[in-house]
N, C-alpha and C positions, 0 to 999 in steps of 0.2 A: 633382326640389324635392320637398321629405320634408315630407312635414308633423308628424312626433313624432321627429325623428332622435332615433337612442340618444348623440349625443355629447353631449344638453345632459339624459340621464337621469338621479337622482341615487341611490346604494349607499342601500341601508334592511334592514330585515329581514321580510318578508313574508310570510304566508302566507293561500290563499287562503279568503277566508271562504266559511262557509256559505252557501246560499242557498233560495230558497223558488222552484219552476219556476214562472215566472211567463213572459208577454209582458207586452212592450214598448210601448205605445202613448206618438205624439207626434201631440200636439194640435196646430193649425195649421198639423203642415210637410209637405208628401209626400217622400217615402220612396221613393227610384230604390234598386232594390239597385245597389249598385258602386260611389256616390258618396255623397260625406260631407254634411255636415251641419254647419256652424260651433257650437256651446256658446257660449250669452250669457257665459259668466264668460270665457271663450278668452285668454288662453293659459294652463291648470292646470298647474302643477307635475305631474313624470312621478319614479313612482319606480320601480324594479326590483330584485329580489333574484336575484344568479346562480346562491345555492344551491338557493331552493324554485321557480324559473326563474317568479314572479312580476312583473308590473306592476299598477301602482298611477295610474291618475289620475284627478289632484285629492286630495282630503284621504285618508289613509291608516289616521287616525285617530279618523274619523268613526261614530261607532253610528248607526244606525238599519236601517228595514226592508233587507233583501237580498235582490231578487231573479236568481235565477240564470236566463236570459234565453234562454241557449246552454253547449252545454258548455264548461266554461275559460272562461267573462266572463261578471259577475255585477255587478247593478245596486246600489249603494246613495242611496237616497232622501232626502231634505230636506223637507220641505214641499213637492212634487213636483216638486221638479229635482231633478239628480245630482247628487250631491252626491261622489261616485267611482265610476270605473269601474277595475274590477279585469280581469286578460287571464291567462293562466296557456296561453301558445301551447304548439303541439306542437315546434315547432321554437324551439331557441331563438337568437340570433346570437350572433360571435365576437365576444364584450366587451374 
């Protein structure tokens, strides 16, 4: 059961945005290691760039504060909500 199958990803030209090192705090949700949490605006579009090996979940054109919450993971917020989640995985799937 795949939560985000790569067959639904849309090709795009992407570069991982620069982000300020931060810790992400989610109010009203108990985060359990290894478990997922649905976003209120799900499902979100997913964009990928095989050249840069970057994935963007949400709006890739969003501007706003960008936060690096882990190596290769950037979150862009708007009005306290996640507008886009950027990932640069260490391993890239054969698409």
